[in-house]
C-alpha positions in Angstrom: 26.3 8.1 31.4 29.8 6.9 30.6 32.5 9.6 30.7 34.2 8.1 27.7 31.6 6.7 25.2 34.1 6.0 22.5 36.4 3.9 24.7 33.4 2.1 26.1 32.3 1.2 22.6 35.8 0.0 21.6 36.0 -2.1 24.7 32.6 -3.7 24.0 33.5 -4.5 20.4 36.9 -5.9 21.4 35.2 -8.2 23.9 33.5 -9.7 20.8 36.9 -10.7 19.6 37.3 -7.9 17.0 40.5 -5.9 17.1 40.4 -2.1 16.7 42.1 -2.3 13.3 39.3 -4.6 12.0 36.3 -2.6 13.3 33.9 -1.6 10.5 30.6 0.4 10.4 28.7 -2.9 10.8 30.4 -3.5 14.1 29.7 0.0 15.5 26.1 0.0 14.4 25.2 -2.1 17.3 26.2 0.7 19.6 25.5 4.0 17.7 21.8 3.9 16.6 19.5 4.1 19.6 16.1 4.9 18.1 13.7 2.0 18.3 14.7 -0.7 15.8 18.1 0.9 15.2 19.9 0.2 11.9 17.0 -1.8 10.4 14.5 1.1 10.5 17.2 3.6 9.3 17.8 1.4 6.2 14.1 1.2 5.6 13.6 5.0 5.9 16.2 5.8 3.3 15.9 2.9 0.9 13.9 4.8 -1.6 15.5 8.2 -1.3 17.6 9.4 -4.3 20.9 10.7 -3.2 24.3 11.0 -4.9 27.8 12.2 -4.3 26.7 15.8 -4.6 23.9 15.6 -2.1 24.2 17.4 1.2 22.4 15.8 4.2 21.8 17.1 7.7 20.9 14.9 10.7 19.4 17.0 13.6 20.0 15.3 16.9 22.5 12.9 15.4 23.5 11.3 18.7 26.6 9.1 18.1 26.3 9.5 14.3 25.2 6.0 13.3 22.6 7.0 10.8 25.0 9.6 9.3 27.6 6.9 8.7 25.1 4.6 7.2 24.0 7.2 4.7 27.5 8.3 3.9 28.6 4.7 3.3 25.6 3.9 1.2 25.4 7.0 -1.0 29.0 8.2 -0.9 27.7 11.7 0.0 28.5 14.3 2.6 26.4 14.3 5.7 26.5 16.7 8.6 25.1 16.0 12.1 24.4 18.3 15.0 23.7 17.3 18.6 23.3 19.3 21.8 25.8 17.0 23.6 29.5 17.7 23.3 30.2 14.2 24.4 28.0 12.7 21.6 29.8 14.9 19.0 33.2 13.9 20.2 32.2 10.2 20.0 30.6 10.6 16.6 33.7 12.1 15.1 35.9 9.5 16.6 33.8 6.6 15.4 33.7 8.1 11.8 37.4 8.4 11.8 37.7 4.8 13.1 35.7 3.3 10.3 37.1 5.4 7.5 34.2 7.8 7.1 35.7 10.9 8.6 35.9 12.8 5.4 32.2 12.2 4.5 30.8 13.1 7.9 31.0 16.3 9.9 29.6 16.6 13.4 29.1 19.8 15.4 27.7 20.6 18.8 24.7 22.8 18.3 21.1 23.8 19.0 18.4 22.4 16.6 16.4 25.6 17.1 19.5 27.6 16.0 21.0 25.5 13.3 24.6 26.6 12.6 24.3 26.4 8.8 23.4 28.8 6.0 19.9 29.1 4.5 19.0 26.7 1.7 22.0 24.5 2.3 20.7 20.9 2.4 18.9 18.4 0.0 17.7 16.3 2.9 17.1 16.9 6.6 16.4 14.0 9.0 15.4 13.6 12.6 15.0 10.4 14.6 13.5 10.5 18.1 14.3 14.2 18.5 11.2 16.4 18.6 10.1 15.1 22.0 13.2 16.7 23.5 12.5 20.2 22.0 10.0 22.6 23.6 9.9 25.2 20.8 8.5 23.2 18.0 7.7 26.3 15.8 11.3 27.3 15.9 12.6 23.8 15.4 10.6 23.1 12.3 11.1 26.7 11.0 14.8 26.0 11.1 14.4 22.7 9.2 12.6 24.8 6.5 15.3 27.5 6.5 18.2 25.2 5.9 16.5 23.0 3.2 16.8 23.8 -0.4 13.5 24.3 -2.4 12.3 20.8 -3.3 14.3 19.3 -0.5 13.0 16.5 1.7 12.4 16.3 5.4 12.3 12.8 6.9 11.3 12.1 10.5 11.0 9.0 12.7 9.6 10.0 16.1 7.6 9.2 19.1 4.3 10.9 19.3 1.6 11.2 22.0 -1.7 9.5 21.2 -3.6 10.6 24.3 -3.1 12.5 27.6 -2.7 9.5 29.9 0.2 9.7 32.3 3.6 8.2 31.3 5.9 6.3 33.6 9.4 7.8 33.9 12.2 7.6 33.1 12.0 7.2 29.3 14.9 6.8 26.9 14.9 10.5 26.1 13.9 12.1 29.4 14.0 11.4 33.1 11.0 13.4 34.2 7.8 14.9 33.0 8.9 18.6 33.1 11.4 18.0 30.3 9.2 15.9 28.1 7.8 17.7 25.0 5.8 15.2 23.1 3.2 16.4 20.5 0.8 14.4 18.5 1.3 13.3 14.9 -1.6 15.7 13.8 0.2 18.6 15.5 3.4 17.8 13.6 1.6 17.7 10.3 -0.2 21.0 11.1 3.1 22.6 11.9 4.7 21.4 8.7 1.8 22.3 6.4 1.8 25.8 7.9 5.4 26.2 6.9 4.7 25.1 3.3 5.7 21.5 3.4 3.9 18.9 1.3 3.3 15.4 2.7 4.8 12.7 0.5 4.1 9.7 2.9 3.8 8.7 6.5 3.8 5.3 8.2 2.6 4.1 11.6 5.7 2.2 13.0 4.1 1.4 16.4 3.5 -2.3 16.0 6.9 -2.9 14.5 8.4 -1.0 17.5 6.4 -3.1 20.0 7.5 -6.3 18.4 11.1 -5.2 18.4 11.1 -4.1 22.0 9.3 -7.2 23.2 12.0 -9.4 21.6 14.8 -7.1 22.8 13.6 -7.1 26.4 13.2 -10.9 26.4 16.8 -11.3 25.1 18.0 -8.8 27.7 16.7 -11.0 30.5 18.9 -13.9 29.3 21.8 -11.9 28.0 22.2 -8.7 30.0 25.3 -7.8 27.8 22.9 -6.9 25.0 22.2 -3.7 26.9 25.8 -2.5 26.7 25.1 0.0 23.9 22.0 1.3 25.6 23.8 1.8 28.9 26.6 3.7 27.2 24.1 6.3 26.0 21.3 6.2 28.5 23.0 5.2 31.7 22.7 2.2 34.0 18.9 2.6 34.2 18.6 1.9 30.5 16.4 -1.1 31.0 13.9 0.9 33.0 13.7 3.5 30.3 13.2 1.0 27.6 10.6 -0.9 29.6 8.6 2.2 30.2 8.6 3.1 26.5 7.5 -0.4 25.6 4.6 -0.3 28.1 3.5 3.2 26.8 3.5 1.9 23.2 1.5 -1.2 24.3 -1.0 0.9 26.2 -1.5 3.3 23.3 -0.3 6.3 25.2 2.4 7.0 22.6 3.1 5.8 19.0 5.9 5.6 16.5 5.6 7.2 13.1 7.9 8.0 10.2 7.2 10.4 7.4 8.5 12.2 4.3 7.7 15.8 3.5 8.8 18.0 0.6 9.5 21.7 0.8 
């Protein structure tokens, strides 16, 4: 992992012929959304969600804050993000200030099983490619419930296991089996229903993910520079991690799913 993610992103954008003074959210989005399909799927997920200037949103496992900036920019609302990595939070705050969204986004280092916010604080809580990194699912989703207002929404986009076949490592979120905490989609829904959430919708995103990764990996063979963003976040073995996820999706070992639940 790069020791200075923010500078690495600046350098990559400036190599595209864009000066620091001219960088916008559109430019940074190529480097700050690392869930499968990136900005495109984020825009899909929140296209039908009603938010306004008074809305409060929380992104659990926000990474470099790309989704937060997208929502803040689109809805002109306040969005908070927490991530376990100090480096990610430092980069997220720097990028928001760079593109003029520093006052609408707030990033904190924190534990998603001990969310550092009061009860019934948020209108919307989101997670993207996060649950597989967290062992204590009961605590994680209980905390989502705790910080949501009554009638608030929980939106997820995650990787789920479909069977017990062995995975090849490393993967984008983990280097070895001992730290991999995948659950099935059914287990997630059981957890949420037990906490009083009501399902609004869910969508299998697996094939879209396969198609995207197939195209991405083909492009990476011809233009290795396309991996710049992934290497900044995942390290120099980013291509191995992405390839292993792509194969697991193709083999039906894991799947991608998004969903909306109401409290």
